[in-house]
NUGUZA-825922 format. One record per residue: residue in three letters; y, z, x of N, C-alpha, C in turn. Coordinates in steps of 0.001 Angstrom, whole numbers, plus 500000, padded with zeros to 6 digits. Layout:
BEGIN
alaYZXYZXYZX...
// end
This chain:
BEGIN
unk675863636739189541674733638078189995675566639153189238unk676391639473189193676805640194188256676854640557186554unk676596639057186002676871638930184985674766639084184454unk674088638048185636673157638484185314672033640140185303unk673076640653185957672822641974185969673216642909184507unk674391642372184149675234643170183120674436642900182022unk673351641607181682673060640925180672671495641925180669unk671340642061182108669824643036181709669917644380181177unk671056644545182179671474646143181042671764645974179783unk672175644986179491672338645400177870671129644767176757unk669952644623177317669254644245177332668196644675176850unk667700645130177852666927646649178204667213647272177267unk668013648292176490668189648748175135666990648797174006unk667088647373174161666558646500173123665196646300173258unk664800645173174657663781645928174533662602647242174452unk663561648455175128662648649448174757662506650235173007unk663579649584171907663680649769171157662673648770170202unk662327648030170413661231646668170224659850647754170372unk659649648419171369658596648989171844658299649850170827unk658885650839170906659087652068170205658924651821168682unk659709650650167958659414649961167178658072649776166892unk657727649228167210656376648650167080654570650278167488unk655032651121168625654440652316168303654762652868166703unk655865653060166450656449654018165226655315653210164092unk654975651497164328655098651143163018653269651371163523unk652749651384164160651184651622164182651069652651163565unk651782654069164966651889655389164182651518655276162558unk652201654949161962652289654385160626650555654457159985unk651207653221160546649526652730159744648645653748159843unk648246654201160990647291655456161100647084656662160119unk648857657070160459648498658272159240648735657363158117unk648662656475157488648445655959156141647185656316155843unk646276656296156792645072656225156158644122657433155908unk645422658916156181644721659979155905645807660349154823unk646337659476153893647541659797152666646340660092151420unk645290660830151663644577660761150581644590662733150476unk645183663488151364645338664676151907647411665024151346unk648231664015151245649088663937150738648764664938149849unk649609666293149147649943666951147772649818668521148260unk649446669184147723649888670472146965648269670900146759unk647184671605147491646138672298146878645875673322146857unk644894674377145572644964675320145628643710675337144627unk642804676534144983641013677064145604640743678124146504unk639751678266145498638989679026145734638083678270147097unk638000679720147988636363679325149292635234680811149462unk634726680200150393634037681573151628633883681234153008unk633920682301153728633748682165155283632878683504154764unk632026683114156201631295684626156871632388685268157474unk632432686520157437632582687960158518631177688060159446unk631783688358160579631081689561161348629555689497160937unk629575690235160168628622691016159606627529690128158955unk627865688718158892627380687591158039627327687752156596unk627745688088156157628253688059155050629553687301153922unk629057686565153324630258685751152730631362686110152156unk632550686591152654633987686965152080634485685003150941unk635140686101150552635826684702149162636811685216149122unk637458683995149093639035683914149458639362682763148433unk641158682890148377641994681832147237642662681234148472unk642851680045148774643189679033149362644399678293148813unk645113677925149209646028676768149522646490676025150266unk646542674774150213647251673370151336648756672584151469unk649076672592151714650312671866151306650386670767152303unk650738669462152721650386668721152945651145667614152770unk651837667137153982653234666341153683653330665795155049unk653461664245154900654331663590155797655786663488156000unk656034663744157562656697664246158693657163662623159224unk658506663176160062659239661961161451658518660689160698unk659347660666159292659212658864159114657979658422158651unk656941659310158178655475659245157971655046658334159809unk655025659275160147654765659403162125653586660794162482unk653896661464161425652902663296161531652817663514160376unk651436664182160607651062665081159096651373665808159349unk651815666663158186652233668188158679651069669254157890unk650322670074157380649785670341157255649498672743156974unk649862673160155862650195674498156191649741674569154885unk648465675477155517646991676108154641647026677673154994unk646938678167153911647336680043153450646162680367152148unk645499681406153132644235681715152220644336683596151983unk644296684041151286644696685699151384643056686353150524unk642931686700150926641654687952149664642341688794149896unk641865689327148282642089690992148087643322691593148046unk644438690574148581645841691196148721646503691074149520unk645866690198150682645197690307152186645050688892153023unk646715688945153623646896687575154307644879687255155096unk644257685914155533642769685954155842643396684827156464unk644188684081156310644215682466156884646088682316156726unk646618681631157970648131681246157624647976680566159050unk648047679429158853647897678378159949649155676806159542unk649336676322160600650084675061160510649538673744161427unk649608672653161116649033671827161552649607670257161718unk649738669515162499650326668528162866649310667743163440unk649146666796162653648432665488162832648999664064163274unk648747664012164063649239662073165419648617661331165491unk648934660089165987648004658826165827647240659440167636unk646888658997168142645746659261168971645892658172169445unk645339658379171150645202657265171926644177655710171457unk643306656523170561642186655527170208642310655678168669unk641651653943168240642113653805166790641061654405166234unk641718655296165190640593656431164096640870657390164722unk641296657982166009641204658931166396643081659986166417unk642718660762166056644182661590166376644133663068166917unk645729663110167553645406664732167891645706665737167180unk644985666289167222644920667930165551645619668935166400unk647128668641166316647921670397167375647776671433165815unk646942672454166025647359673549165768648027675295165629unk647835675553164764648675676524165340648236678283164708unk648656679010164712647642680124163497649088681253164008unk649104682088163067649613683173162915649264683946163988unk647854684033164659648369685026166021648661684824167456unk649230683516167020649562682824168414648453682349169100unk647248681941168106647035681343168673647441679736168585unk647501678792169936647445677451169090646780676213169987unk646401674712170096646010674186170697646286672926170075unk645786671429171249645625670442170282644024669521170560unk643122669571169832641826669057169162642489667766168835unk640778667501169093640501665163168498640099665989167175unk640121664223166581640281664594165323639986663198164423unk638797662659163962638675661725163460638737660909162085unk638605660512161907638720659783160250637014658826160412unk636366659517159994635059658631159775634576658125157719unk635117656742157848635148656621156806636191656909155942unk635606657824154617636721658446154408636673660348154536unk635848660139155302635906661764155870636588662035157583unk637707663590157079638202663351158301637428664861158841unk637121664801160211636669665500161010638294666076162139unk637615667118161762638453667450163369637385668968164209unk638171668897165375636868670121166458637756670886167037unk638108672303167018638368673670167696637610673389168830unk636581673576168972635516673300170096634395671916169753unk633835672153171069632373671208171935631574671751170170unk631792673298169833630682673749168707630538673670167954unk632057673769166760632243674043166106633322672595165280unk632814672484163849634103671469163893633972671961162164unk635109671220161463635718671280160249635577669816159217unk635106669760158580634639668389158004635486668617156412unk636703667294155997637710667504154909637016666282154325unk636765666569152883637064664925152062638106665063150383unk637232663878149966637154664499148647636595664098147980unk636123665064147063634604664768146698634959663895145552unk633969664023144444633609662784143216634662663681142114unk635137664733142143635863664915141161637314665004141588unk637590664506142522638531664487143241639380666130143773unk638824666889144367639757668221144561638694667498146308unk639644669109147080639636668300148506638418669519149003unk637638668857149273636640669690149793636486669723150947unk635735671016152146635974671495153347635036672707153429unk633988671783154637633557672693155255633507673305156781unk632956674133157192633181674200158562632124674722159148unk631665674384160623629809674673160748630272674972161898unk628879675689162926629071675924164171627498675469164688unk627619674968165733626209674333166456625745675240167401unk624429675432166287623574676400167623622479675855168312unk622251675157169298620825674328169528620691673378169517unk621718672379168470621842671174167877621419671314166599unk621576672613165861621644672641164215622848673174164257unk623514672218162968624939673090162620624696673792161507unk625397675100161297625725675795160683626939676365159597unk626821676405158398627595676328157779628189677543157497unk629661677971157493630162679427158364631285679530157758unk631565677963156684633065678560155515632529677038154746unk633691677872153482633224676201152779635079676926151573unk635464675297150956636245675346150157636563674725149720unk636908674643148460637119673428147338638370673218146781unk638999672270146892640805673035146171641052671592144693unk641693672134144392642347671227143409644273670846143562unk643855669474143137645426669213143689646374669280142661unk647341670277142873648206670896141672649916669947142348unk650240669278142767650904668343143113651158667723143965unk651851665967144168651807665603144846652882665480146015
// end
C-alpha cells in the first residue's frame, strides 16, 4: 500500500504538468490568431471631446507577445499639443470560449477592468461597456485601423478613429 501511495505522489506532478502543457498550448494557439497586431505602430487619429468637437492626436501602439506566447501586451500612448491624452496598457489572454479573449485594461487615471473581446474573421473587437466597442483591423494598406463607437438607441455612432503605420516588428 505504501508503494502505491508513493507512486501516486510521484506521478501526480507529472499529470498536473501535462494538463498545464495542454492549456499553455491552447492559449498559444488562440493568441497566435492576434499576431497581426504585433509590432510598433505610429500614426494619427481623432476623437470627439465633450463638446462633440474633433480633437486630433498622435498615437503609438507597441504590441508584444509575453509569457511564452500566452499573453499579448499592448501599450498605447497618445499626445495632442504636447499633452498626454491617452496612456494605456492592456493584456489580452485566452478566454473561456474559442475566439473570445479576456482584455485586461489599465489606464494612467487608475481606471482598470477586464472586458470581453473577440476576433471575428480578421477584425478584433473589445467592449469596455455594453454600449461602447472598439474595432481594430488591418486595412488594405497594411495599417492598423481602429474606431471607437457608442451605441445610442440601437445605432452605433463613431467617436474615435486612428490609422497607424507599422514602424517595426
